[in-house]
Backbone as a chain_set.jsonl record, in Angstrom:
{"seq": "MSSGGGENALLPHLERFLGPYAGDGIAEPEWNVAFSAFRWRDTPTPGVDTLVSFGLARHVFDTRRQEVVLVLRRRWEEVALATLVSIGTYLLDRHAPLDVGETVRIPQQLETPVELLEVTSADELAPGLGLCAEYSPPVDVVWLRPRGGGDAYDLDTRES", "coords": {"N": [[0.637, -1.224, -0.056], [0.578, 1.946, -1.25], [1.018, 5.774, -0.022], [2.22, 7.529, -1.592], [4.766, 9.217, -0.056], [5.426, 7.037, 0.882], [5.166, 6.3, 3.9], [2.54, 5.315, 6.16], [0.294, 6.494, 6.501], [-2.67, 5.677, 6.55], [-2.997, 5.197, 9.712], [-2.516, 7.734, 11.789], [-4.463, 8.934, 9.596], [-7.156, 7.509, 11.274], [-6.323, 7.888, 13.864], [-7.203, 10.717, 13.96], [-9.378, 11.385, 13.73], [-10.388, 8.094, 16.383], [-9.562, 8.612, 18.235], [-6.336, 8.64, 19.879], [-3.551, 6.258, 18.981], [-3.172, 3.504, 21.311], [-1.889, 0.723, 21.712], [-3.834, -1.527, 21.65], [-5.387, -4.213, 20.792], [-5.035, -7.189, 18.257], [-2.337, -8.334, 16.557], [-0.944, -9.229, 13.398], [0.71, -11.897, 13.251], [-0.686, -13.061, 15.619], [-3.04, -14.428, 15.415], [-2.705, -15.508, 12.542], [-3.199, -14.673, 10.863], [-3.789, -11.637, 8.168], [-4.171, -9.372, 8.414], [-4.189, -6.479, 10.897], [-5.688, -6.637, 13.6], [-6.591, -2.975, 15.219], [-7.71, -2.11, 18.798], [-9.864, 0.67, 20.222], [-10.232, 1.792, 22.814], [-13.057, 2.468, 24.771], [-14.545, 4.518, 23.117], [-16.542, 5.117, 20.537], [-17.956, 6.404, 22.86], [-18.053, 5.958, 26.724], [-17.25, 2.463, 27.767], [-17.737, 1.518, 25.43], [-15.687, 0.481, 22.71], [-14.086, 0.807, 19.734], [-13.098, -1.154, 17.15], [-10.798, -1.901, 14.432], [-10.254, -3.368, 11.231], [-6.836, -3.45, 10.387], [-4.85, -3.145, 7.59], [-5.909, -4.412, 6.057], [-6.224, -3.631, 3.707], [-3.944, -3.377, 1.822], [-4.199, -4.936, 0.294], [-5.798, -5.249, -3.077], [-8.834, -4.419, -3.995], [-11.089, -5.551, -6.438], [-10.337, -2.793, -7.844], [-10.343, -1.456, -5.014], [-9.879, -0.5, -2.542], [-9.561, -1.577, 0.74], [-10.398, -0.944, 5.05], [-12.29, -2.09, 7.435], [-14.305, -1.43, 10.369], [-15.772, -1.906, 13.496], [-18.288, -1.413, 16.288], [-19.063, -1.652, 19.257], [-20.201, -2.737, 22.548], [-18.267, -3.356, 25.857], [-19.063, -4.999, 26.994], [-19.387, -7.249, 24.608], [-16.564, -7.358, 23.876], [-15.0, -9.66, 23.204], [-16.243, -11.457, 21.559], [-16.25, -9.111, 19.394], [-13.99, -9.358, 18.534], [-13.492, -12.02, 17.355], [-15.499, -11.815, 15.165], [-14.382, -9.605, 13.748], [-11.519, -10.839, 12.518], [-13.547, -13.012, 11.929], [-14.508, -11.96, 9.228], [-13.271, -10.048, 7.431], [-11.117, -12.261, 6.783], [-12.448, -13.637, 5.641], [-12.947, -11.172, 2.9], [-10.565, -11.321, 2.324], [-10.59, -13.543, 1.211], [-12.873, -14.026, -0.948], [-11.509, -12.369, -1.998], [-13.407, -9.661, -2.612], [-14.606, -6.598, -2.365], [-16.42, -4.993, 0.109], [-19.698, -2.842, 0.36], [-21.428, -0.447, 0.543], [-24.601, -1.225, 2.309], [-25.114, -3.072, 1.277], [-25.659, -6.982, 3.909], [-24.019, -8.863, 6.251], [-23.462, -11.587, 7.381], [-22.928, -12.943, 10.826], [-20.341, -14.915, 11.783], [-22.455, -18.591, 12.726], [-21.088, -19.874, 14.889], [-20.306, -18.15, 17.167], [-22.257, -17.586, 17.643], [-24.189, -15.328, 18.382], [-26.498, -13.01, 19.628], [-28.118, -11.835, 17.361], [-27.471, -11.436, 13.712], [-26.958, -10.52, 11.545], [-25.062, -7.797, 10.253], [-24.2, -4.809, 8.693], [-23.622, -3.049, 6.696], [-22.043, 0.171, 6.361], [-21.593, 3.4, 5.989], [-18.164, 4.481, 7.645], [-18.108, 7.568, 7.913], [-20.909, 8.059, 8.555], [-20.161, 7.473, 11.886], [-18.05, 8.868, 12.556], [-18.071, 11.658, 10.659], [-15.63, 11.869, 7.92], [-14.597, 9.369, 8.851], [-14.591, 8.4, 6.828], [-13.232, 7.988, 3.945], [-9.943, 7.135, 3.478], [-7.618, 8.804, 2.197], [-5.085, 9.68, 1.08], [-3.828, 8.031, -0.083], [-3.73, 5.632, -3.406], [-5.606, 3.231, -4.737], [-7.985, 5.305, -3.098], [-8.744, 4.631, 0.674], [-11.477, 2.83, 1.672], [-13.541, 3.439, 4.49], [-14.841, 1.579, 5.936], [-17.957, 0.628, 8.801], [-19.39, -1.71, 10.207], [-22.646, -2.223, 10.992], [-24.617, -3.126, 13.902], [-27.593, -4.709, 12.707], [-30.898, -4.168, 12.796], [-33.241, -3.404, 15.422], [-32.438, -1.185, 18.194], [-30.058, 0.082, 20.015], [-26.643, 0.935, 18.427], [-24.047, 0.174, 18.86], [-24.523, -2.651, 20.225], [-24.876, -5.965, 20.014], [-27.115, -7.489, 21.117], [-29.585, -7.293, 20.528], [-32.794, -7.604, 21.946], [-35.704, -6.715, 24.337], [-34.745, -5.792, 27.431]], "CA": [[0.077, 0.223, -0.214], [1.868, 3.68, -1.233], [0.674, 6.993, -0.18], [2.185, 8.55, -2.792], [5.516, 9.137, 0.395], [6.602, 5.51, 1.364], [5.013, 6.231, 4.809], [1.331, 4.641, 6.303], [-1.367, 7.51, 6.331], [-4.013, 5.233, 7.857], [-3.618, 5.141, 10.725], [-2.532, 8.712, 11.697], [-6.356, 8.742, 10.028], [-7.818, 6.706, 12.093], [-6.427, 8.725, 15.001], [-8.08, 11.933, 14.198], [-11.488, 10.725, 14.495], [-11.112, 8.071, 17.151], [-7.813, 9.489, 19.497], [-4.69, 8.066, 19.961], [-3.984, 4.61, 20.08], [-3.096, 2.892, 23.043], [-1.85, 0.013, 21.277], [-3.919, -2.767, 21.865], [-5.655, -5.562, 19.561], [-3.989, -8.033, 18.088], [-1.474, -7.94, 15.125], [-1.669, -10.37, 12.199], [1.271, -13.733, 13.629], [-0.931, -13.618, 16.621], [-3.633, -15.131, 14.585], [-2.11, -16.392, 11.94], [-3.682, -13.745, 9.359], [-2.954, -11.287, 7.029], [-4.142, -8.51, 8.471], [-4.526, -7.007, 12.662], [-6.985, -5.693, 14.249], [-6.577, -2.191, 16.638], [-8.973, -1.562, 19.192], [-9.706, 1.629, 20.633], [-11.411, 1.663, 24.273], [-14.125, 3.597, 25.08], [-14.437, 4.988, 21.883], [-16.623, 6.365, 20.835], [-18.516, 6.462, 24.28], [-17.038, 4.922, 28.024], [-18.086, 0.976, 27.95], [-17.798, 1.021, 23.953], [-14.677, 0.098, 21.854], [-14.125, 0.684, 18.133], [-12.178, -2.221, 16.362], [-10.555, -1.975, 13.01], [-8.874, -3.697, 11.044], [-5.016, -2.514, 10.04], [-3.634, -4.336, 6.964], [-6.753, -5.207, 4.564], [-5.999, -2.544, 2.204], [-2.629, -3.436, 1.443], [-4.997, -5.994, -1.138], [-7.112, -4.075, -3.955], [-10.504, -5.807, -4.53], [-11.88, -4.48, -7.254], [-9.732, -1.144, -8.063], [-10.638, -0.652, -4.193], [-9.132, -0.598, -0.808], [-10.988, -0.849, 2.272], [-11.039, -1.437, 6.264], [-13.361, -3.128, 8.594], [-14.566, -0.469, 11.795], [-17.139, -2.605, 14.859], [-18.233, -0.689, 17.6], [-19.614, -3.161, 19.971], [-20.047, -2.896, 24.033], [-17.388, -3.935, 26.164], [-19.179, -6.833, 27.094], [-18.996, -8.309, 23.03], [-14.628, -7.571, 23.872], [-14.465, -11.387, 22.564], [-17.251, -11.721, 19.646], [-16.149, -8.738, 18.31], [-12.241, -9.348, 17.763], [-13.508, -13.709, 16.02], [-16.166, -11.321, 14.12], [-13.963, -8.498, 12.873], [-11.069, -11.182, 11.992], [-13.848, -13.512, 10.2], [-14.891, -11.331, 8.55], [-11.604, -9.686, 7.395], [-10.816, -12.959, 6.091], [-13.886, -13.178, 4.131], [-13.392, -10.067, 2.328], [-9.513, -11.567, 1.859], [-10.72, -15.308, 0.217], [-13.348, -13.64, -1.996], [-11.147, -10.337, -3.053], [-14.184, -8.596, -2.93], [-14.315, -5.291, -1.074], [-17.723, -4.851, 1.032], [-21.374, -2.444, -0.392], [-22.53, 0.347, 1.404], [-26.17, -1.499, 2.187], [-24.901, -4.917, 2.079], [-25.15, -7.342, 4.661], [-22.913, -9.837, 6.417], [-23.617, -12.535, 8.322], [-21.772, -13.238, 11.597], [-21.048, -16.711, 12.07], [-22.959, -19.094, 13.463], [-20.286, -20.192, 15.765], [-20.044, -17.161, 17.555], [-23.256, -17.569, 18.793], [-24.553, -13.812, 18.857], [-28.508, -12.88, 19.248], [-28.038, -10.46, 16.245], [-27.443, -12.769, 12.903], [-26.949, -8.95, 10.277], [-24.507, -6.365, 10.186], [-24.982, -4.211, 7.501], [-21.742, -2.394, 5.424], [-22.414, 1.292, 6.107], [-20.224, 4.298, 5.491], [-18.084, 4.943, 8.745], [-18.545, 8.716, 8.403], [-22.221, 7.432, 10.337], [-19.483, 7.091, 13.015], [-17.197, 9.685, 12.48], [-18.236, 12.237, 9.91], [-14.621, 12.031, 7.582], [-13.296, 8.948, 8.898], [-15.585, 6.603, 5.59], [-12.23, 8.124, 3.327], [-8.311, 7.647, 3.884], [-7.359, 9.857, 0.635], [-3.73, 9.851, 1.355], [-3.669, 6.355, -1.509], [-3.879, 5.248, -4.602], [-6.442, 3.982, -5.078], [-8.356, 5.595, -1.273], [-8.977, 3.124, 1.692], [-12.512, 2.73, 2.38], [-13.463, 1.894, 5.909], [-16.937, 0.856, 5.817], [-18.862, 0.517, 9.757], [-19.785, -2.86, 10.219], [-23.141, -2.136, 13.063], [-25.591, -4.427, 14.245], [-28.637, -4.849, 11.866], [-32.197, -4.13, 14.19], [-33.62, -2.327, 16.9], [-32.331, -0.854, 19.783], [-28.382, -0.002, 20.148], [-25.924, 0.874, 17.381], [-23.188, -0.896, 19.728], [-24.807, -3.875, 20.935], [-25.463, -7.14, 19.384], [-27.844, -7.913, 22.319], [-30.811, -5.82, 20.678], [-33.295, -7.746, 22.304], [-35.817, -5.934, 25.217], [-34.509, -6.949, 28.44]], "C": [[0.432, 1.409, 0.344], [1.303, 4.859, -0.884], [1.556, 7.643, -0.763], [4.183, 8.403, -1.884], [6.202, 7.811, 1.146], [5.636, 5.266, 2.613], [4.191, 6.294, 5.202], [0.908, 6.236, 6.938], [-2.486, 7.113, 6.705], [-3.599, 5.162, 8.773], [-3.034, 6.629, 11.811], [-4.229, 9.408, 10.831], [-7.06, 8.263, 10.326], [-7.901, 7.551, 13.521], [-7.271, 10.318, 14.383], [-9.139, 11.894, 13.786], [-11.722, 9.544, 15.302], [-9.556, 8.3, 18.418], [-7.063, 8.679, 18.956], [-4.762, 6.703, 20.049], [-2.928, 4.122, 19.859], [-1.335, 1.573, 22.821], [-1.99, -1.608, 21.357], [-4.835, -3.145, 20.791], [-4.71, -6.851, 19.245], [-3.267, -8.023, 16.168], [-1.328, -9.646, 14.057], [-0.708, -11.386, 12.663], [0.143, -13.933, 15.069], [-2.631, -14.796, 16.869], [-3.802, -15.822, 13.659], [-2.889, -15.904, 10.918], [-3.8, -12.768, 9.194], [-2.734, -10.04, 7.258], [-3.953, -7.695, 10.943], [-6.014, -6.146, 12.949], [-7.018, -4.531, 15.434], [-7.896, -1.963, 17.024], [-8.598, 0.015, 19.845], [-10.431, 1.63, 22.384], [-12.308, 3.043, 24.118], [-14.455, 4.293, 24.366], [-15.415, 4.256, 20.64], [-17.385, 7.043, 22.445], [-17.769, 5.111, 25.941], [-18.307, 3.778, 27.758], [-18.011, 0.393, 26.553], [-16.302, 0.998, 23.338], [-14.991, -0.3, 20.223], [-13.167, -0.575, 17.786], [-12.27, -2.159, 14.986], [-9.896, -2.025, 12.778], [-7.912, -2.22, 10.185], [-4.796, -3.729, 8.559], [-4.445, -4.833, 5.716], [-6.267, -4.645, 3.257], [-4.64, -2.39, 2.135], [-3.218, -4.077, 0.057], [-5.694, -5.002, -1.991], [-8.034, -5.1, -4.408], [-10.35, -4.691, -5.781], [-11.897, -3.448, -7.572], [-10.054, -0.244, -6.795], [-9.757, -0.735, -2.916], [-9.836, -0.495, 0.092], [-9.94, -1.943, 3.535], [-11.543, -1.404, 6.384], [-13.041, -1.856, 10.29], [-16.322, -1.464, 12.153], [-16.863, -2.279, 15.803], [-19.858, -1.415, 18.632], [-19.089, -2.624, 21.54], [-18.807, -3.816, 24.301], [-17.754, -5.298, 26.244], [-19.279, -8.287, 25.827], [-17.65, -8.187, 22.909], [-14.641, -8.626, 22.754], [-15.128, -11.572, 21.077], [-16.965, -11.055, 18.893], [-14.842, -9.071, 17.784], [-12.636, -11.035, 16.901], [-14.641, -12.878, 15.835], [-15.281, -10.227, 12.851], [-12.716, -9.777, 11.782], [-11.785, -12.195, 11.088], [-14.774, -13.032, 9.092], [-13.959, -10.312, 7.557], [-11.01, -10.412, 6.92], [-11.627, -13.262, 5.204], [-12.842, -12.908, 2.772], [-11.305, -10.523, 0.9], [-9.511, -13.21, 0.745], [-11.671, -14.816, -0.4], [-13.291, -13.024, -2.899], [-12.27, -9.859, -3.263], [-14.455, -7.827, -1.795], [-16.464, -5.706, -0.429], [-18.429, -2.899, 0.208], [-21.886, -1.81, 0.719], [-24.228, -0.846, 1.153], [-26.544, -2.973, 2.481], [-24.813, -5.322, 3.027], [-24.504, -8.65, 4.758], [-23.228, -10.351, 7.294], [-23.211, -12.68, 9.236], [-22.042, -14.773, 11.894], [-21.39, -17.276, 12.773], [-22.01, -19.471, 14.821], [-20.486, -19.37, 17.199], [-21.673, -16.569, 18.298], [-23.923, -16.178, 19.392], [-25.981, -14.105, 18.381], [-28.593, -12.144, 17.667], [-27.482, -11.595, 14.808], [-26.437, -12.083, 11.481], [-26.373, -8.452, 11.253], [-24.602, -5.529, 9.187], [-23.637, -3.365, 7.698], [-22.362, -0.805, 5.643], [-21.069, 2.42, 6.515], [-19.819, 4.31, 7.414], [-17.922, 6.695, 9.509], [-20.307, 9.198, 9.204], [-21.56, 7.224, 11.642], [-18.826, 7.832, 13.175], [-16.94, 10.515, 11.224], [-16.294, 12.744, 9.134], [-13.858, 11.037, 7.286], [-13.555, 7.522, 8.002], [-14.219, 6.52, 4.354], [-10.844, 8.302, 4.114], [-7.888, 7.792, 2.226], [-6.361, 9.705, -0.1], [-3.608, 8.345, -0.047], [-4.503, 6.465, -2.534], [-3.934, 3.874, -4.885], [-6.607, 3.681, -3.347], [-8.703, 4.707, -0.581], [-10.358, 4.039, 1.983], [-12.263, 2.113, 3.55], [-15.537, 2.612, 6.229], [-16.936, 0.42, 7.526], [-19.489, -0.248, 9.862], [-21.114, -2.692, 11.13], [-24.673, -3.239, 11.951], [-26.688, -3.821, 13.094], [-30.155, -4.99, 12.815], [-32.596, -3.226, 14.481], [-32.624, -2.121, 17.524], [-31.124, -0.728, 19.191], [-27.301, 0.011, 19.704], [-24.926, -0.274, 17.749], [-23.463, -1.878, 19.996], [-25.227, -5.057, 20.328], [-26.858, -7.586, 19.879], [-29.306, -6.671, 21.844], [-32.345, -6.392, 21.196], [-34.012, -7.42, 24.198], [-35.682, -6.5, 26.63], [-35.112, -6.978, 29.454]], "O": [[0.574, 1.86, 1.481], [0.825, 5.22, -1.959], [1.682, 8.732, -0.202], [5.017, 7.776, -2.538], [7.247, 7.727, 1.791], [5.159, 4.131, 2.631], [3.943, 7.498, 5.141], [1.467, 6.813, 7.87], [-3.336, 7.879, 7.157], [-4.562, 4.461, 9.082], [-3.301, 6.312, 12.97], [-4.97, 10.201, 11.412], [-8.075, 8.417, 9.646], [-8.914, 7.845, 14.155], [-8.243, 10.553, 15.101], [-9.722, 12.935, 13.481], [-12.925, 9.305, 15.401], [-8.948, 7.704, 19.306], [-7.084, 8.126, 17.856], [-5.518, 6.013, 20.732], [-2.086, 4.111, 18.96], [-0.261, 1.558, 23.422], [-1.174, -2.524, 21.258], [-5.028, -2.338, 19.882], [-3.834, -7.321, 19.971], [-3.733, -7.765, 15.059], [-1.66, -10.811, 14.273], [-1.39, -12.397, 12.502], [0.184, -15.053, 15.577], [-3.093, -15.481, 17.782], [-4.7, -16.66, 13.579], [-3.279, -16.691, 10.056], [-4.066, -12.303, 10.302], [-1.78, -9.4, 6.817], [-3.685, -8.387, 11.925], [-6.889, -5.389, 12.527], [-7.396, -4.898, 16.546], [-8.885, -1.73, 16.33], [-7.464, 0.478, 19.96], [-11.564, 1.155, 22.446], [-12.206, 4.14, 23.567], [-14.926, 5.234, 25.005], [-15.167, 3.228, 20.009], [-17.152, 8.172, 22.875], [-17.281, 3.983, 25.99], [-19.524, 3.9, 27.618], [-18.148, -0.809, 26.326], [-15.715, 1.968, 23.818], [-15.687, -1.158, 19.679], [-12.33, -0.722, 18.677], [-13.305, -2.281, 14.332], [-8.867, -1.481, 13.177], [-8.048, -1.073, 9.759], [-4.624, -4.943, 8.673], [-4.01, -5.411, 4.721], [-6.024, -5.13, 2.152], [-4.141, -1.292, 2.379], [-2.786, -3.782, -1.057], [-6.131, -3.96, -1.502], [-7.958, -6.191, -4.974], [-9.805, -3.604, -5.967], [-12.948, -2.824, -7.718], [-10.126, 0.984, -6.839], [-8.744, -1.433, -2.934], [-10.628, 0.411, 0.349], [-9.234, -2.937, 3.363], [-12.176, -0.632, 5.665], [-12.029, -1.617, 10.95], [-17.37, -1.623, 11.527], [-15.803, -2.466, 16.4], [-21.082, -1.508, 18.542], [-17.952, -2.211, 21.771], [-18.344, -4.671, 23.545], [-17.21, -6.33, 25.85], [-19.264, -9.513, 25.933], [-17.184, -8.783, 21.937], [-14.325, -8.405, 21.585], [-14.67, -11.752, 19.949], [-17.052, -11.418, 17.72], [-14.656, -9.046, 16.568], [-12.05, -11.226, 15.835], [-15.303, -13.269, 16.797], [-15.452, -10.111, 11.637], [-12.846, -9.767, 10.558], [-11.353, -12.49, 9.974], [-15.536, -13.631, 8.333], [-14.749, -9.84, 6.739], [-10.05, -9.904, 6.341], [-11.435, -13.117, 3.996], [-12.254, -13.675, 2.01], [-10.975, -10.286, -0.262], [-8.727, -13.684, -0.078], [-11.466, -15.656, -1.276], [-13.95, -12.828, -3.919], [-12.317, -9.459, -4.426], [-14.532, -8.182, -0.619], [-17.307, -6.556, -0.714], [-17.705, -2.044, -0.3], [-22.563, -2.301, 1.623], [-24.753, -1.119, 0.073], [-27.33, -3.661, 3.132], [-24.052, -4.671, 3.743], [-24.371, -9.438, 3.821], [-23.368, -9.654, 8.299], [-22.077, -12.573, 8.769], [-23.017, -15.496, 12.102], [-20.963, -16.966, 13.885], [-22.563, -19.196, 15.887], [-20.798, -19.972, 18.226], [-22.022, -15.655, 19.046], [-24.134, -15.974, 20.587], [-26.502, -14.802, 17.51], [-29.683, -12.238, 17.102], [-27.067, -12.686, 15.197], [-25.635, -12.647, 10.737], [-26.631, -8.431, 12.456], [-25.687, -5.805, 8.674], [-22.907, -3.171, 8.67], [-23.338, -0.608, 4.92], [-20.006, 2.248, 7.113], [-20.669, 4.207, 8.299], [-17.753, 7.075, 10.668], [-20.698, 10.1, 9.945], [-22.269, 6.813, 12.561], [-18.623, 7.828, 14.389], [-15.881, 10.334, 10.622], [-15.699, 13.704, 9.623], [-12.984, 10.98, 6.422], [-13.173, 6.359, 8.127], [-13.993, 5.438, 3.811], [-10.565, 9.13, 4.981], [-7.905, 6.936, 1.341], [-6.317, 9.604, -1.326], [-2.701, 8.493, -0.866], [-5.564, 7.074, -2.668], [-2.943, 3.212, -5.193], [-6.11, 2.848, -2.589], [-9.076, 3.714, -1.206], [-10.483, 5.217, 2.316], [-11.565, 1.159, 3.894], [-16.493, 3.349, 6.471], [-15.905, -0.189, 7.809], [-20.642, 0.126, 9.646], [-20.838, -3.039, 12.278], [-25.175, -3.626, 10.896], [-26.627, -2.665, 12.677], [-30.347, -6.01, 13.478], [-32.403, -2.154, 13.907], [-31.742, -2.977, 17.437], [-30.898, -1.221, 18.086], [-26.535, -0.773, 20.264], [-24.893, -1.37, 17.19], [-22.417, -2.512, 20.14], [-26.433, -4.942, 20.105], [-27.68, -8.02, 19.072], [-29.797, -5.718, 22.447], [-33.248, -5.622, 20.867], [-33.321, -7.692, 25.18], [-36.331, -7.474, 27.012], [-34.927, -7.894, 30.255]]}, "num_chains": 1, "name": "protein.A"}
């Protein structure tokens, strides 16, 4: 992935909207996948974590680069990480990007109450986050938002 000057422009782009990265998440070798998952704790609000794939955009999918964001309450921490890794691996396997409006099924073995995530622009999470234009082609950042009623940061949308 080249930003023209050879430096990595994606992390500064993410930090502009999510705050300083504290080094939390997983790196490629830990899960034997071709990308990392960076986590911002208490972002965008206390008790909610934002996970962002980091490295999917090294691959150009049908003339597009893409990274994926998942924002969930901390009680879904393990499910969030496994979901992000599963979907990122799926993108690499099919070698095609996600499209806004598309739905993505959560792997059944994760046993979440919600089965689908809807692909939306990360601009809905933070205006400007959805496109890192420093690359050619630019990096689209998409938000995988739990589908259905209820809290946009919660996989459990059932009434308590």
